[in-house]
C-alpha positions in Angstrom: 136.0 -77.4 42.8 133.5 -78.9 45.2 132.0 -76.6 47.8 132.6 -77.4 51.5 129.8 -75.9 53.4 131.4 -76.2 56.8 134.6 -74.5 55.6 132.6 -71.7 54.0 130.7 -71.0 57.2 133.7 -71.2 59.5 136.2 -69.4 57.4 133.6 -66.9 56.1 132.7 -65.9 59.6 136.4 -65.5 60.4 136.8 -63.3 57.4 134.0 -61.0 58.4 135.1 -60.7 62.1 138.2 -58.8 61.2 139.1 -55.1 61.0 137.9 -55.0 57.3 134.7 -56.7 58.2 134.0 -54.4 61.2 134.5 -51.3 59.1 132.3 -52.7 56.4 129.6 -53.4 59.0 129.7 -49.8 60.2 129.6 -48.4 56.6 126.7 -50.7 55.8 124.8 -49.5 58.8 125.3 -45.9 57.9 124.3 -46.4 54.3 121.1 -48.2 55.3 120.3 -45.4 57.8 120.6 -42.8 55.0 118.5 -44.9 52.6 115.8 -45.9 55.0 115.5 -42.4 56.5 115.3 -40.8 53.1 112.7 -43.3 51.9 110.5 -42.8 55.0 110.8 -39.0 54.6 109.6 -39.2 51.1 106.7 -41.5 52.0 105.7 -39.3 54.9 105.0 -36.4 52.6 102.1 -38.3 50.9 100.4 -39.2 54.3 97.8 -37.0 56.0 99.1 -34.7 58.7 97.8 -36.8 61.6 99.6 -39.8 60.2 102.8 -37.8 59.9 102.6 -36.7 63.5 101.9 -40.2 64.8 105.6 -41.2 64.5 104.6 -44.7 63.2 106.8 -44.3 60.1 109.9 -44.6 62.2 113.2 -42.9 61.2 112.7 -39.7 59.1 114.9 -36.7 58.3 113.8 -33.0 58.7 114.4 -32.2 55.1 112.1 -31.6 52.1 110.9 -34.6 50.1 112.9 -33.5 47.0 116.1 -33.4 49.0 115.2 -36.8 50.6 114.8 -38.2 47.0 118.3 -37.1 46.0 119.7 -38.5 49.3 118.0 -41.8 48.7 119.5 -42.1 45.2 122.9 -41.2 46.6 122.5 -43.8 49.3 121.5 -46.4 46.8 124.6 -45.8 44.7 126.9 -45.8 47.7 125.3 -49.1 48.8 126.3 -50.7 45.5 129.8 -49.3 45.8 130.1 -50.6 49.3 129.0 -54.2 48.4 131.4 -54.2 45.4 134.2 -53.1 47.8 133.1 -55.8 50.2 133.6 -58.5 47.6 137.1 -57.3 47.0 138.0 -56.9 50.7 136.7 -60.2 52.0 138.2 -62.4 49.3 141.7 -61.3 50.2 144.0 -63.5 52.3 143.3 -63.6 56.0 146.5 -61.8 56.8 145.4 -58.8 54.7 142.1 -58.3 56.4 143.6 -56.1 59.1 143.5 -53.2 56.7 141.0 -51.7 54.3 142.9 -49.8 51.5 141.0 -47.1 49.5 141.9 -48.9 46.3 139.1 -51.4 47.1 136.6 -48.5 46.7 138.1 -46.9 43.7 139.6 -49.4 41.3 137.5 -49.4 38.1 134.5 -48.5 40.3 132.7 -46.6 37.6 132.6 -49.6 35.3 131.9 -52.0 38.1 129.0 -49.8 39.3 127.4 -49.7 35.8 127.9 -53.5 35.4 126.4 -54.2 38.8 123.3 -52.2 38.1 122.9 -53.8 34.7 123.4 -57.3 36.0 121.1 -56.7 38.9 118.3 -55.6 36.6 118.7 -58.7 34.4 118.9 -61.1 37.4 115.9 -59.4 39.1 113.7 -59.8 36.0 114.8 -63.4 35.4 114.4 -64.5 39.0 111.0 -62.7 39.4 109.7 -64.4 36.2 110.9 -67.7 37.5 109.1 -67.3 40.8 105.9 -66.1 39.2 105.5 -69.0 36.8 107.2 -71.8 38.7 108.8 -71.4 42.1 111.7 -73.8 41.5 113.1 -72.0 38.4 113.3 -68.8 40.4 115.4 -70.5 43.1 117.5 -72.2 40.5 118.3 -68.9 38.8 118.9 -67.1 42.1 121.5 -69.7 43.0 123.1 -69.7 39.6 123.6 -65.9 39.7 124.7 -65.8 43.3 128.3 -64.9 42.4 127.5 -62.1 39.9 128.6 -59.3 42.2 131.8 -61.2 43.0 132.6 -61.7 39.3 132.2 -57.9 38.8 134.0 -56.8 41.9 136.9 -59.3 42.1 137.4 -60.4 38.5 136.4 -57.1 36.8 133.8 -58.8 34.6 131.2 -56.8 32.8 127.5 -57.5 33.3 126.8 -60.2 30.8 130.2 -61.9 31.3 129.6 -61.8 35.1 126.3 -63.6 34.6 128.1 -66.3 32.6 130.9 -66.5 35.1 128.5 -66.9 38.0 126.6 -69.7 36.2 129.9 -71.5 35.5 131.1 -71.2 39.1 127.7 -72.4 40.5 127.7 -75.4 38.2 127.9 -78.6 40.2 127.5 -76.8 43.5 123.9 -75.6 43.4 122.6 -77.9 46.1 125.5 -76.8 48.4 124.9 -73.1 47.6 121.2 -73.5 48.2 121.9 -75.0 51.7 124.5 -72.3 52.4 122.1 -69.5 51.3 119.3 -71.1 53.4 121.4 -71.2 56.5 122.6 -67.6 56.1 119.1 -66.4 55.2 117.5 -68.0 58.3 120.1 -66.7 60.7 120.0 -63.2 59.2 116.2 -63.1 59.2 116.0 -64.2 62.9 118.6 -61.6 64.0 117.0 -58.8 62.0 113.5 -59.6 63.3 114.7 -58.9 66.9 114.4 -55.2 66.2 110.7 -55.6 65.3 109.9 -56.2 69.0 111.4 -52.9 69.9 109.4 -51.2 67.1 106.2 -51.8 69.1 107.5 -49.4 71.7 109.5 -47.0 69.5 109.3 -47.4 65.7 112.5 -45.4 65.0 114.6 -47.2 67.6 113.3 -50.5 66.4 114.3 -49.7 62.8 117.8 -48.6 63.9 118.3 -51.8 65.9 117.0 -53.9 63.0 119.4 -52.1 60.6 122.3 -52.5 63.0 121.7 -56.3 63.2 121.1 -56.6 59.5 124.4 -54.8 58.7 126.4 -57.1 60.9 124.8 -60.3 59.4 124.9 -58.9 55.8 128.7 -58.6 56.0 128.9 -62.0 57.7 126.9 -63.4 54.8 129.2 -61.7 52.4 132.2 -63.2 54.2 130.7 -66.7 53.8 129.9 -66.1 50.2 133.4 -64.8 49.6 134.9 -68.0 51.0 132.5 -70.1 48.9 133.5 -68.0 45.9 137.2 -68.7 46.5 136.4 -72.4 47.0 134.5 -73.0 43.7 137.1 -70.9 41.9 139.8 -73.2 43.2 141.7 -70.3 44.8 141.2 -70.5 48.5 144.5 -68.7 49.2 143.6 -65.2 48.0 141.4 -62.7 46.1 141.3 -61.2 42.7 143.9 -61.2 40.0 
């Protein structure tokens, strides 16, 4: 089915500005706080004492580097689980978005998590190689695999099958998906950069504001992609089988 960019933008935003979208935004913000704070804490340990005391690193936690490393890994895993759940939540019918059942976070999540990690490694390597040798192939591959996480979360596909499914769904719609991704990326980048101005005054506060804005627009972006996914799948009325 042909992708309608206007419908994806309008309906996608409406999907994200619901109870489900609001909860996902808050959870995304918390996960990013945990991950960034842990990463900064680890990095601060390798800096000289005067650099540690300058506060220029921003948000850090008063815990040992080893504990921060464990927390960073946990945060990373929880982030993947969250985005898988977001694909399931935001592809439901509009009338169902007033709730966020726990099943979205638990149904076959172990298999989905492993598949998501495996697929992400493959996509990252392929897209990176595409960008290194010729820029255009990198963009082409990134667009072709844009629905991988949706195939895993919504359709319960495994890693390789999810790559094939995303390629199939993107076929014939790559220009539209490129335009859609460009619009979402530009808006998200502008919104997230607003926190950079605050970082000049207070690095930690600037990072928190940036993460808050990034969390909001990340879920809005997922809502738009969810609507695009339903469009190209020919099932605008609801989510997974």
